[in-house]
C-alpha positions as CSV (number, residue, x, y, z in Angstrom):
1,M,17.7,16.1,-11.7
2,T,21.1,15.6,-13.3
3,H,22.5,13.6,-10.4
4,P,21.2,10.4,-8.9
5,I,18.2,10.9,-6.6
6,R,19.8,10.8,-3.1
7,I,17.7,8.7,-0.8
8,A,17.4,8.4,3.0
9,I,16.0,5.2,4.5
10,I,13.9,6.0,7.5
11,G,13.3,2.7,9.3
12,C,15.7,-0.3,8.7
13,G,13.6,-3.2,9.9
14,N,12.2,-6.2,8.0
15,I,10.0,-4.2,5.7
16,S,13.0,-2.3,4.4
17,R,14.5,-5.3,2.7
18,S,12.5,-5.5,-0.4
19,H,12.7,-1.7,-0.8
20,L,16.5,-1.8,-0.5
21,D,16.7,-4.4,-3.2
22,A,14.5,-2.4,-5.4
23,I,16.4,0.8,-4.9
24,E,19.7,-1.0,-5.5
25,S,18.3,-2.4,-8.8
26,L,17.5,1.1,-10.0
27,S,21.1,2.4,-9.7
28,P,22.5,4.7,-11.1
29,R,19.2,6.6,-10.9
30,T,19.3,6.3,-7.1
31,R,21.9,6.5,-4.4
32,V,21.3,5.7,-0.7
33,V,23.1,8.4,1.3
34,L,21.7,7.9,4.8
35,A,20.1,5.1,6.9
36,V,18.1,6.2,10.0
37,D,16.8,3.9,12.7
38,P,16.6,4.4,16.5
39,Q,18.2,0.9,16.7
40,I,21.5,2.1,15.4
41,G,22.7,-1.4,14.7
42,R,20.1,-1.9,12.0
43,A,20.9,1.5,10.5
44,R,24.6,0.5,10.4
45,E,23.8,-2.7,8.5
46,V,22.1,-0.8,5.8
47,A,24.9,1.8,5.8
48,A,27.5,-0.9,5.3
49,R,25.6,-2.3,2.3
50,F,25.4,1.1,0.6
51,Q,28.6,2.7,2.0
52,C,26.6,5.6,3.5
53,E,26.0,7.4,6.8
54,A,24.0,5.8,9.7
55,S,22.1,7.7,12.4
56,P,19.6,7.1,15.1
57,S,18.0,10.5,14.6
58,L,15.7,12.0,11.9
59,E,17.6,15.2,12.3
60,A,20.5,13.7,10.3
61,C,18.2,13.5,7.3
62,L,17.3,17.2,7.5
63,N,21.0,18.1,7.7
64,S,22.2,15.9,4.9
65,E,22.0,16.3,1.1
66,V,18.9,14.2,0.8
67,D,16.4,14.5,-2.1
68,A,13.9,11.8,-1.1
69,C,13.0,9.7,1.9
70,A,11.6,6.2,2.2
71,V,9.5,6.1,5.3
72,L,9.3,2.5,6.4
73,I,8.2,2.8,10.0
74,P,5.1,1.9,12.2
75,H,1.9,3.5,11.0
76,D,1.4,5.8,14.0
77,L,4.7,7.6,13.2
78,H,3.8,8.3,9.6
79,Y,2.2,11.6,10.3
80,S,4.8,13.2,12.5
81,V,7.8,12.0,10.5
82,G,6.1,12.8,7.1
83,K,5.2,16.3,8.3
84,T,8.8,17.0,9.3
85,L,10.2,15.7,6.0
86,L,7.7,17.4,3.7
87,S,8.1,20.7,5.5
88,A,11.9,20.4,5.0
89,G,11.3,20.0,1.2
90,K,12.0,16.3,0.9
91,H,10.1,14.1,-1.5
92,V,8.5,11.3,0.6
93,F,7.8,7.7,-0.3
94,M,5.3,6.8,2.5
95,E,4.5,3.1,3.1
96,K,0.8,2.5,3.4
97,P,-1.2,3.8,5.1
98,L,-0.4,7.4,4.5
99,A,-1.4,8.1,8.1
100,N,-3.8,6.7,10.7
101,H,-6.4,9.5,10.7
102,R,-8.2,11.4,8.0
103,S,-7.1,14.9,9.2
104,E,-3.5,13.8,9.3
105,C,-3.6,12.6,5.7
106,Q,-5.2,15.8,4.6
107,E,-2.5,17.9,6.3
108,L,0.3,15.8,4.7
109,I,-1.2,16.4,1.3
110,E,-1.5,20.1,1.9
111,I,2.1,20.3,3.1
112,A,3.5,18.4,0.1
113,N,1.6,20.7,-2.2
114,H,2.8,23.9,-0.4
115,S,6.4,22.6,-0.4
116,G,6.3,21.6,-4.0
117,V,7.5,18.0,-3.4
118,K,6.1,14.6,-4.2
119,L,4.2,12.5,-1.6
120,F,3.9,8.9,-2.8
121,H,1.5,6.4,-1.2
122,G,3.0,2.9,-1.0
123,Y,0.3,0.8,-2.5
124,V,2.6,-1.7,-4.1
125,M,-0.2,-4.0,-5.4
126,R,-1.1,-1.5,-8.1
127,Y,2.3,-2.1,-9.5
128,N,2.1,-5.9,-9.4
129,P,2.1,-7.0,-13.1
130,L,-0.5,-9.7,-12.3
131,C,-2.9,-7.2,-10.8
132,Q,-2.2,-4.8,-13.7
133,R,-3.3,-7.5,-16.1
134,I,-6.6,-7.9,-14.1
135,H,-7.1,-4.2,-14.3
136,Q,-6.6,-4.3,-18.0
137,A,-9.1,-7.0,-18.5
138,I,-11.7,-5.2,-16.4
139,S,-11.2,-1.7,-18.0
140,K,-11.3,-3.1,-21.6
141,E,-14.0,-5.7,-20.9
142,E,-11.7,-8.2,-22.5
143,F,-13.8,-11.1,-21.2
144,G,-17.2,-9.4,-21.2
145,K,-18.6,-7.4,-18.3
146,A,-17.4,-8.0,-14.8
147,I,-19.8,-10.1,-12.7
148,A,-18.2,-10.5,-9.2
149,Y,-14.9,-10.3,-7.3
150,H,-13.6,-12.3,-4.4
151,S,-10.3,-11.8,-2.6
152,F,-8.7,-12.9,0.6
153,T,-5.5,-12.8,2.7
154,E,-4.9,-15.2,5.5
155,H,-1.9,-15.3,7.8
156,H,-0.9,-16.0,11.4
157,V,0.5,-12.9,12.9
158,T,1.7,-12.7,16.5
159,E,3.3,-10.0,18.7
160,E,6.7,-11.6,18.0
161,R,6.3,-10.8,14.4
162,L,4.5,-7.5,14.8
163,P,5.3,-5.9,18.2
164,W,2.5,-3.3,18.0
165,L,-0.1,-5.8,16.8
166,N,-2.5,-5.4,19.7
167,S,-2.7,-1.6,19.7
168,R,-5.6,-0.1,17.8
169,E,-3.9,3.4,17.9
170,K,-0.6,2.2,16.5
171,L,-2.2,0.1,13.8
172,G,-4.9,2.6,12.9
173,G,-7.5,-0.1,13.6
174,G,-7.1,-3.8,12.9
175,V,-6.1,-6.1,10.1
176,L,-8.4,-4.4,7.6
177,F,-6.8,-1.0,8.0
178,S,-3.2,-2.1,8.6
179,H,-3.0,-4.8,5.9
180,G,-6.3,-4.9,4.1
181,C,-6.0,-1.3,2.8
182,H,-3.9,-2.8,0.0
183,Y,-6.8,-4.9,-1.2
184,I,-9.6,-2.4,-0.7
185,D,-7.4,-0.1,-2.8
186,L,-7.3,-2.8,-5.5
187,I,-11.1,-3.1,-5.6
188,R,-11.3,0.7,-5.8
189,W,-8.8,0.8,-8.6
190,F,-10.4,-2.1,-10.5
191,Y,-14.0,-1.1,-10.3
192,G,-14.2,2.5,-9.2
193,F,-15.7,3.9,-6.0
194,P,-18.4,1.7,-4.5
195,D,-22.0,2.8,-3.8
196,S,-22.2,1.0,-0.4
197,G,-20.5,-1.5,1.8
198,I,-20.6,-3.6,5.0
199,F,-17.8,-4.6,7.4
200,I,-17.9,-7.3,10.1
201,G,-14.9,-7.9,12.4
202,S,-13.9,-10.5,14.9
203,N,-11.0,-11.2,17.3
204,R,-11.2,-15.0,17.2
205,N,-7.7,-16.4,17.6
206,N,-6.4,-12.8,18.0
207,E,-8.1,-12.1,21.3
208,A,-5.5,-9.7,22.6
209,M,-5.9,-7.3,19.7
210,E,-7.8,-4.1,20.4
211,G,-8.8,-3.9,16.7
212,E,-10.2,-6.8,14.7
213,G,-7.9,-9.7,13.8
214,T,-10.3,-11.0,11.1
215,S,-12.5,-9.0,8.9
216,H,-15.1,-9.4,6.1
217,V,-16.0,-6.6,3.7
218,V,-18.5,-6.6,0.9
219,L,-18.7,-3.6,-1.4
220,S,-21.6,-3.0,-3.7
221,Y,-21.8,-1.1,-7.0
222,P,-24.8,0.5,-8.7
223,D,-24.7,-2.0,-11.6
224,G,-25.1,-4.9,-9.1
225,L,-21.5,-6.0,-8.9
226,L,-20.4,-7.2,-5.5
227,A,-16.7,-7.3,-4.5
228,N,-15.7,-8.9,-1.2
229,Y,-12.4,-9.1,0.7
230,H,-11.7,-11.3,3.7
231,A,-8.6,-10.7,5.8
232,S,-7.3,-12.5,8.8
233,W,-4.2,-12.6,11.0
234,G,-5.5,-15.5,13.0
235,I,-5.2,-18.4,10.5
236,P,-2.3,-20.7,11.4
237,Y,-2.7,-23.1,8.5
238,S,-4.1,-21.4,5.4
239,K,-4.1,-23.3,2.1
240,L,-3.4,-20.4,-0.2
241,A,-2.8,-17.4,2.1
242,F,-3.6,-14.9,-0.7
243,S,-5.8,-15.0,-3.8
244,I,-8.0,-13.0,-6.1
245,H,-10.8,-14.2,-8.3
246,A,-12.2,-11.7,-10.8
247,H,-15.3,-13.1,-12.5
248,F,-16.4,-12.1,-16.0
249,E,-19.2,-13.2,-18.4
250,K,-16.7,-15.3,-20.4
251,A,-13.9,-16.1,-18.0
252,T,-12.5,-16.0,-14.5
253,L,-9.1,-14.7,-13.7
254,Y,-7.5,-16.0,-10.5
255,L,-4.2,-15.4,-8.8
256,N,-1.9,-18.2,-7.5
257,W,0.5,-16.2,-5.3
258,E,1.8,-19.4,-3.7
259,A,3.6,-20.3,-6.9
260,T,7.2,-19.0,-7.5
261,P,7.0,-16.8,-9.5
262,G,3.4,-15.7,-8.8
263,E,0.9,-16.8,-11.5
264,L,-2.3,-15.3,-13.0
265,W,-4.6,-18.0,-14.5
266,I,-7.6,-17.9,-16.6
267,K,-10.5,-20.4,-16.6
268,D,-12.9,-20.2,-19.6
269,A,-14.6,-22.5,-22.1
270,K,-11.1,-23.8,-23.2
271,G,-10.2,-24.8,-19.7
272,D,-7.5,-23.5,-17.3
273,R,-4.2,-22.0,-18.4
274,C,-1.6,-19.6,-17.1
275,L,-1.7,-16.1,-18.5
276,L,1.2,-14.4,-16.8
277,K,4.0,-15.0,-14.2
278,S,5.8,-12.4,-12.1
279,E,8.4,-12.4,-9.4
280,P,7.3,-10.5,-6.2
281,I,10.3,-8.2,-6.2
282,K,9.3,-6.8,-9.6
283,Q,6.3,-5.0,-8.1
284,V,8.5,-3.2,-5.6
285,A,11.0,-2.2,-8.3
286,L,8.1,-0.9,-10.5
287,E,6.7,1.0,-7.5
288,W,10.0,2.7,-6.9
289,E,10.5,3.5,-10.6
290,A,7.1,5.2,-10.5
291,F,8.2,7.3,-7.5
292,L,11.4,8.3,-9.3
293,N,9.5,9.2,-12.4
294,S,7.1,11.4,-10.5
295,I,10.0,13.3,-9.0
296,E,11.8,13.7,-12.3
297,T,8.8,14.6,-14.5
298,G,6.4,16.2,-12.0
299,I,3.6,13.9,-13.3
300,P,1.6,12.4,-10.4
301,A,2.2,8.7,-9.9
302,L,-0.5,6.0,-10.1
303,T,-0.4,5.9,-6.3
304,S,-0.4,9.6,-5.5
305,P,-2.5,10.4,-2.4
306,E,-5.0,12.1,-4.7
307,A,-5.5,8.8,-6.6
308,T,-5.5,6.5,-3.6
309,M,-7.1,8.1,-0.5
310,D,-10.5,6.7,-1.3
311,S,-9.4,3.3,-0.1
312,L,-8.7,4.6,3.4
313,E,-11.9,6.6,3.4
314,I,-13.9,3.5,2.7
315,I,-12.3,1.7,5.7
316,W,-12.9,4.7,8.0
317,Q,-16.5,4.9,7.1
318,L,-17.0,1.1,7.5
319,Y,-15.3,1.2,10.9
320,G,-17.7,4.0,11.9
321,R,-20.8,1.8,11.5
322,P,-19.8,-1.9,11.7
323,N,-22.3,-4.8,11.0
324,E,-24.6,-2.7,8.8
325,Q,-24.6,-1.8,5.1
326,I,-23.9,1.9,4.6
327,R,-23.7,4.4,1.8
328,L,-20.1,5.4,1.1
329,T,-18.7,8.8,0.0
330,P,-15.3,9.6,-1.5
331,F,-12.4,11.1,0.4
332,Q,-12.5,14.9,0.4
333,L,-9.2,16.3,-0.8
334,P,-8.0,19.5,1.0
335,H,-8.2,22.7,-1.0
336,L,-5.0,22.9,-3.0
337,T,-3.4,25.9,-4.7
338,P,-3.4,26.1,-8.5
339,S,0.2,25.0,-8.5
340,A,-0.8,21.6,-7.1
341,V,0.1,18.6,-9.3
Protein backbone atom coordinates (compact mmCIF):
# COMPACT_ATOMS: atom_id res chain seq x y z
CA MET A 1 0.00 0.00 0.00
CA THR A 2 1.21 3.48 -0.85
CA HIS A 3 -0.97 5.21 1.75
CA PRO A 4 -1.04 4.65 5.51
CA ILE A 5 -3.00 1.56 6.53
CA ARG A 6 -6.38 2.91 7.59
CA ILE A 7 -7.54 1.28 10.78
CA ALA A 8 -10.90 0.99 12.52
CA ILE A 9 -10.93 0.31 16.25
CA ILE A 10 -13.78 -2.06 17.10
CA GLY A 11 -14.21 -1.89 20.86
CA CYS A 12 -12.86 1.09 22.80
CA GLY A 13 -12.72 -0.30 26.34
CA ASN A 14 -9.75 -0.86 28.63
CA ILE A 15 -8.07 -3.43 26.40
CA SER A 16 -7.84 -0.90 23.57
CA ARG A 17 -5.43 1.40 25.43
CA SER A 18 -2.18 -0.47 24.78
CA HIS A 19 -3.24 -1.13 21.19
CA LEU A 20 -3.95 2.56 20.58
CA ASP A 21 -0.54 3.51 21.98
CA ALA A 22 1.13 0.94 19.72
CA ILE A 23 -0.78 2.05 16.62
CA GLU A 24 0.08 5.68 17.33
CA SER A 25 3.76 4.78 17.71
CA LEU A 26 3.73 3.27 14.21
CA SER A 27 2.54 6.44 12.48
CA PRO A 28 2.83 7.34 9.59
CA ARG A 29 2.40 3.69 8.56
CA THR A 30 -1.00 3.72 10.24
CA ARG A 31 -3.94 6.07 10.53
CA VAL A 32 -6.95 5.48 12.76
CA VAL A 33 -9.99 6.53 10.72
CA LEU A 34 -12.86 5.16 12.78
CA ALA A 35 -13.69 4.24 16.39
CA VAL A 36 -16.65 1.90 16.98
CA ASP A 37 -18.24 1.08 20.34
CA PRO A 38 -21.89 0.65 21.37
CA GLN A 39 -21.06 2.96 24.26
CA ILE A 40 -20.63 5.95 22.00
CA GLY A 41 -18.88 8.01 24.67
CA ARG A 42 -15.93 5.60 24.63
CA ALA A 43 -15.79 5.74 20.83
CA ARG A 44 -15.79 9.53 20.93
CA GLU A 45 -12.84 9.57 23.34
CA VAL A 46 -10.77 7.57 20.86
CA ALA A 47 -12.05 9.68 17.97
CA ALA A 48 -10.97 12.86 19.74
CA ARG A 49 -7.49 11.47 20.22
CA PHE A 50 -7.07 10.51 16.58
CA GLN A 51 -9.29 13.17 14.98
CA CYS A 52 -11.46 10.53 13.31
CA GLU A 53 -15.09 9.42 13.12
CA ALA A 54 -16.96 7.70 15.96
CA SER A 55 -19.90 5.33 15.65
CA PRO A 56 -21.91 2.91 17.79
CA SER A 57 -22.41 0.58 14.82
CA LEU A 58 -20.20 -1.88 12.96
CA GLU A 59 -21.93 -0.80 9.76
CA ALA A 60 -19.89 2.41 9.81
CA CYS A 61 -16.76 0.33 9.30
CA LEU A 62 -18.22 -1.35 6.22
CA ASN A 63 -19.18 2.00 4.72
CA SER A 64 -15.88 3.74 5.41
CA GLU A 65 -12.53 3.63 3.68
CA VAL A 66 -11.08 1.14 6.14
CA ASP A 67 -8.23 -1.23 5.29
CA ALA A 68 -7.90 -3.12 8.58
CA CYS A 69 -9.84 -3.54 11.81
CA ALA A 70 -8.67 -4.09 15.37
CA VAL A 71 -11.29 -6.31 17.03
CA LEU A 72 -10.98 -5.67 20.78
CA ILE A 73 -14.31 -6.95 22.10
CA PRO A 74 -15.62 -9.80 24.32
CA HIS A 75 -14.69 -13.29 23.12
CA ASP A 76 -18.20 -14.42 22.22
CA LEU A 77 -18.54 -11.61 19.68
CA HIS A 78 -15.32 -12.44 17.82
CA TYR A 79 -16.93 -14.87 15.40
CA SER A 80 -19.89 -12.76 14.25
CA VAL A 81 -17.91 -9.52 14.00
CA GLY A 82 -14.92 -11.23 12.40
CA LYS A 83 -17.13 -12.94 9.83
CA THR A 84 -18.74 -9.64 8.86
CA LEU A 85 -15.44 -7.81 8.50
CA LEU A 86 -13.57 -10.56 6.64
CA SER A 87 -16.47 -11.05 4.25
CA ALA A 88 -16.34 -7.32 3.51
CA GLY A 89 -12.65 -7.62 2.55
CA LYS A 90 -11.14 -6.07 5.68
CA HIS A 91 -7.87 -7.29 7.20
CA VAL A 92 -8.58 -8.27 10.80
CA PHE A 93 -6.43 -8.08 13.92
CA MET A 94 -8.37 -10.37 16.26
CA GLU A 95 -7.52 -10.30 19.93
CA LYS A 96 -7.17 -13.77 21.38
CA PRO A 97 -8.94 -16.13 21.28
CA LEU A 98 -9.78 -16.20 17.57
CA ALA A 99 -13.27 -17.43 18.50
CA ASN A 100 -14.84 -19.53 21.24
CA HIS A 101 -15.53 -22.67 19.20
CA ARG A 102 -13.50 -24.83 16.84
CA SER A 103 -15.98 -24.63 13.95
CA GLU A 104 -16.12 -20.82 14.23
CA CYS A 105 -12.33 -20.56 14.01
CA GLN A 106 -12.23 -22.84 10.98
CA GLU A 107 -14.87 -20.75 9.24
CA LEU A 108 -13.06 -17.48 9.93
CA ILE A 109 -9.85 -18.93 8.46
CA GLU A 110 -11.77 -20.06 5.37
CA ILE A 111 -13.42 -16.67 4.87
CA ALA A 112 -10.10 -14.81 5.21
CA ASN A 113 -8.53 -17.12 2.64
CA HIS A 114 -11.45 -16.76 0.23
CA SER A 115 -11.48 -12.96 0.62
CA GLY A 116 -7.72 -12.65 0.18
CA VAL A 117 -7.22 -10.71 3.42
CA LYS A 118 -5.07 -11.22 6.50
CA LEU A 119 -6.46 -12.64 9.71
CA PHE A 120 -4.10 -12.04 12.62
CA HIS A 121 -4.35 -13.86 15.96
CA GLY A 122 -3.48 -11.57 18.87
CA TYR A 123 -1.03 -13.71 20.82
CA VAL A 124 1.07 -10.83 22.06
CA MET A 125 3.41 -12.92 24.21
CA ARG A 126 5.16 -14.31 21.13
CA TYR A 127 6.29 -10.74 20.44
CA ASN A 128 7.56 -10.12 23.95
CA PRO A 129 11.36 -9.72 23.60
CA LEU A 130 11.92 -11.65 26.84
CA CYS A 131 9.89 -14.61 25.57
CA GLN A 132 11.61 -14.40 22.20
CA ARG A 133 14.94 -14.69 24.00
CA ILE A 134 13.71 -17.84 25.77
CA HIS A 135 12.57 -19.25 22.42
CA GLN A 136 16.02 -18.56 20.98
CA ALA A 137 17.73 -20.36 23.86
CA ILE A 138 15.47 -23.40 23.45
CA SER A 139 15.68 -23.64 19.66
CA LYS A 140 19.47 -23.26 19.61
CA GLU A 141 20.06 -25.39 22.74
CA GLU A 142 22.14 -22.47 23.97
CA PHE A 143 22.27 -23.86 27.51
CA GLY A 144 22.03 -27.54 26.63
CA LYS A 145 18.84 -29.50 26.17
CA ALA A 146 15.61 -28.37 27.77
CA ILE A 147 14.74 -30.24 30.98
CA ALA A 148 11.47 -28.77 32.30
CA TYR A 149 9.26 -25.68 32.12
CA HIS A 150 7.13 -24.01 34.80
CA SER A 151 4.86 -20.99 34.36
CA PHE A 152 2.03 -19.30 36.20
CA THR A 153 -0.28 -16.28 36.19
CA GLU A 154 -2.10 -15.29 39.38
CA HIS A 155 -4.58 -12.42 39.64
CA HIS A 156 -7.73 -11.43 41.46
CA VAL A 157 -10.43 -10.82 38.85
CA THR A 158 -13.99 -9.88 39.80
CA GLU A 159 -17.16 -9.03 37.87
CA GLU A 160 -16.44 -5.34 38.42
CA ARG A 161 -13.25 -5.75 36.38
CA LEU A 162 -14.65 -8.26 33.88
CA PRO A 163 -18.45 -8.05 33.62
CA TRP A 164 -18.83 -11.33 31.71
CA LEU A 165 -16.50 -13.21 34.10
CA ASN A 166 -19.05 -15.77 35.28
CA SER A 167 -20.39 -16.82 31.87
CA ARG A 168 -18.81 -19.94 30.38
CA GLU A 169 -20.32 -19.16 26.97
CA LYS A 170 -19.02 -15.61 26.86
CA LEU A 171 -15.52 -16.58 28.05
CA GLY A 172 -15.33 -19.75 25.98
CA GLY A 173 -14.66 -21.66 29.21
CA GLY A 174 -12.81 -20.33 32.22
CA VAL A 175 -9.48 -18.75 33.07
CA LEU A 176 -7.51 -21.33 31.06
CA PHE A 177 -9.26 -20.50 27.78
CA SER A 178 -9.81 -16.77 28.31
CA HIS A 179 -6.39 -15.85 29.69
CA GLY A 180 -4.29 -18.99 29.76
CA CYS A 181 -4.42 -19.52 26.00
CA HIS A 182 -1.54 -17.01 25.81
CA TYR A 183 0.67 -19.25 27.93
CA ILE A 184 -0.38 -22.57 26.42
CA ASP A 185 0.55 -20.96 23.11
CA LEU A 186 3.98 -20.06 24.48
CA ILE A 187 4.58 -23.69 25.47
CA ARG A 188 3.47 -24.82 22.02
CA TRP A 189 5.77 -22.26 20.39
CA PHE A 190 8.74 -23.04 22.62
CA TYR A 191 8.65 -26.84 22.50
CA GLY A 192 6.33 -27.93 19.70
CA PHE A 193 3.09 -29.85 19.95
CA PRO A 194 2.83 -32.00 23.11
CA ASP A 195 2.17 -35.71 23.11
CA SER A 196 -0.31 -35.70 26.00
CA GLY A 197 -1.69 -33.51 28.77
CA ILE A 198 -3.88 -33.23 31.83
CA PHE A 199 -6.10 -30.40 33.09
CA ILE A 200 -7.58 -29.89 36.54
CA GLY A 201 -9.87 -26.94 37.30
CA SER A 202 -11.41 -25.42 40.43
CA ASN A 203 -13.73 -22.56 41.36
CA ARG A 204 -12.28 -21.91 44.80
CA ASN A 205 -12.59 -18.17 45.50
CA ASN A 206 -14.36 -17.77 42.11
CA GLU A 207 -17.47 -19.75 43.07
CA ALA A 208 -19.85 -17.76 40.84
CA MET A 209 -17.93 -18.65 37.67
CA GLU A 210 -19.50 -21.30 35.42
CA GLY A 211 -16.04 -22.12 34.07
CA GLU A 212 -12.96 -22.71 36.20
CA GLY A 213 -11.37 -19.80 38.09
CA THR A 214 -8.16 -21.73 38.78
CA SER A 215 -6.53 -24.29 36.52
CA HIS A 216 -3.47 -26.51 36.40
CA VAL A 217 -2.19 -27.99 33.13
CA VAL A 218 0.73 -30.35 32.60
CA LEU A 219 1.84 -31.10 29.03
CA SER A 220 4.11 -34.04 28.27
CA TYR A 221 6.55 -34.50 25.38
CA PRO A 222 7.91 -37.72 23.84
CA ASP A 223 11.44 -36.94 25.09
CA GLY A 224 10.22 -36.78 28.70
CA LEU A 225 10.03 -32.99 29.03
CA LEU A 226 7.16 -31.77 31.18
CA ALA A 227 5.74 -28.25 30.84
CA ASN A 228 3.21 -26.96 33.34
CA TYR A 229 1.07 -23.86 33.55
CA HIS A 230 -0.97 -22.67 36.54
CA ALA A 231 -3.57 -19.92 36.14
CA SER A 232 -5.88 -18.31 38.67
CA TRP A 233 -8.26 -15.39 38.88
CA GLY A 234 -8.89 -16.07 42.57
CA ILE A 235 -5.59 -14.99 44.19
CA PRO A 236 -5.94 -11.63 46.00
CA TYR A 237 -2.32 -11.37 47.16
CA SER A 238 0.06 -13.03 44.72
CA LYS A 239 3.77 -12.52 45.27
CA LEU A 240 4.80 -12.40 41.59
CA ALA A 241 1.51 -12.57 39.59
CA PHE A 242 3.35 -13.88 36.53
CA SER A 243 6.51 -15.85 35.90
CA ILE A 244 8.19 -18.36 33.62
CA HIS A 245 11.01 -20.73 34.53
CA ALA A 246 12.66 -22.52 31.59
CA HIS A 247 15.13 -25.14 32.84
CA PHE A 248 18.10 -26.39 30.81
CA GLU A 249 21.04 -28.70 31.48
CA LYS A 250 23.39 -25.76 32.10
CA ALA A 251 21.10 -22.95 33.25
CA THR A 252 17.65 -21.74 34.20
CA LEU A 253 16.04 -18.71 32.56
CA TYR A 254 13.36 -16.99 34.61
CA LEU A 255 11.13 -13.97 34.08
CA ASN A 256 10.65 -11.18 36.58
CA TRP A 257 7.64 -9.41 35.14
CA GLU A 258 7.08 -7.40 38.31
CA ALA A 259 10.19 -5.33 37.58
CA THR A 260 9.85 -2.17 35.48
CA PRO A 261 10.88 -2.79 32.79
CA GLY A 262 10.37 -6.57 32.79
CA GLU A 263 13.51 -8.65 33.21
CA LEU A 264 14.79 -12.01 32.00
CA TRP A 265 17.34 -13.53 34.38
CA ILE A 266 19.71 -16.46 34.11
CA LYS A 267 20.92 -18.70 36.91
CA ASP A 268 23.92 -20.92 36.14
CA ALA A 269 27.27 -21.92 37.62
CA LYS A 270 28.29 -18.24 37.65
CA GLY A 271 25.29 -17.18 39.73
CA ASP A 272 22.29 -14.97 38.90
CA ARG A 273 22.36 -12.09 36.43
CA CYS A 274 19.95 -10.16 34.21
CA LEU A 275 20.09 -11.05 30.51
CA LEU A 276 17.53 -8.65 29.07
CA LYS A 277 15.02 -5.93 29.98
CA SER A 278 11.94 -4.87 28.04
CA GLU A 279 9.03 -2.47 28.53
CA PRO A 280 5.56 -4.12 28.26
CA ILE A 281 4.42 -1.66 25.56
CA LYS A 282 7.16 -2.90 23.24
CA GLN A 283 5.52 -6.28 22.74
CA VAL A 284 2.27 -4.67 21.59
CA ALA A 285 4.10 -2.39 19.15
CA LEU A 286 6.02 -5.39 17.77
CA GLU A 287 2.75 -7.28 17.45
CA TRP A 288 1.20 -4.49 15.44
CA GLU A 289 4.30 -4.12 13.31
CA ALA A 290 4.01 -7.83 12.43
CA PHE A 291 0.36 -7.37 11.45
CA LEU A 292 1.21 -4.42 9.21
CA ASN A 293 4.09 -6.33 7.63
CA SER A 294 1.80 -9.25 6.81
CA ILE A 295 -0.62 -6.89 5.07
CA GLU A 296 2.10 -5.13 3.10
CA THR A 297 4.15 -8.18 2.11
CA GLY A 298 1.60 -10.98 2.04
CA ILE A 299 3.89 -13.11 4.22
CA PRO A 300 2.05 -14.82 7.10
CA ALA A 301 2.79 -13.39 10.53
CA LEU A 302 4.27 -15.34 13.42
CA THR A 303 0.78 -15.44 14.90
CA SER A 304 -1.28 -16.26 11.83
CA PRO A 305 -4.15 -18.64 12.72
CA GLU A 306 -2.35 -21.40 10.84
CA ALA A 307 0.60 -21.01 13.24
CA THR A 308 -1.34 -20.62 16.48
CA MET A 309 -4.58 -22.60 16.47
CA ASP A 310 -2.93 -25.62 18.11
CA SER A 311 -2.98 -23.75 21.42
CA LEU A 312 -6.77 -23.49 21.45
CA GLU A 313 -7.06 -27.07 20.23
CA ILE A 314 -5.03 -28.27 23.21
CA ILE A 315 -7.40 -26.48 25.60
CA TRP A 316 -10.55 -27.76 23.88
CA GLN A 317 -9.30 -31.34 24.11
CA LEU A 318 -8.27 -30.94 27.76
CA TYR A 319 -11.67 -29.42 28.60
CA GLY A 320 -13.33 -32.46 27.01
CA ARG A 321 -11.74 -34.89 29.46
CA PRO A 322 -10.72 -33.10 32.68
CA ASN A 323 -8.79 -34.80 35.47
CA GLU A 324 -7.19 -37.44 33.26
CA GLN A 325 -4.10 -37.57 31.09
CA ILE A 326 -5.09 -37.73 27.42
CA ARG A 327 -3.38 -37.99 24.05
CA LEU A 328 -3.47 -34.72 22.11
CA THR A 329 -3.84 -34.13 18.37
CA PRO A 330 -3.16 -30.90 16.43
CA PHE A 331 -5.81 -28.52 15.11
CA GLN A 332 -7.19 -29.54 11.73
CA LEU A 333 -6.97 -26.60 9.35
CA PRO A 334 -9.84 -26.28 6.89
CA HIS A 335 -9.13 -27.13 3.26
CA LEU A 336 -7.71 -23.97 1.71
CA THR A 337 -7.46 -23.10 -1.95
CA PRO A 338 -3.99 -22.96 -3.62
CA SER A 339 -4.06 -19.17 -3.29
CA ALA A 340 -3.95 -19.41 0.50
CA VAL A 341 -1.00 -17.77 2.25
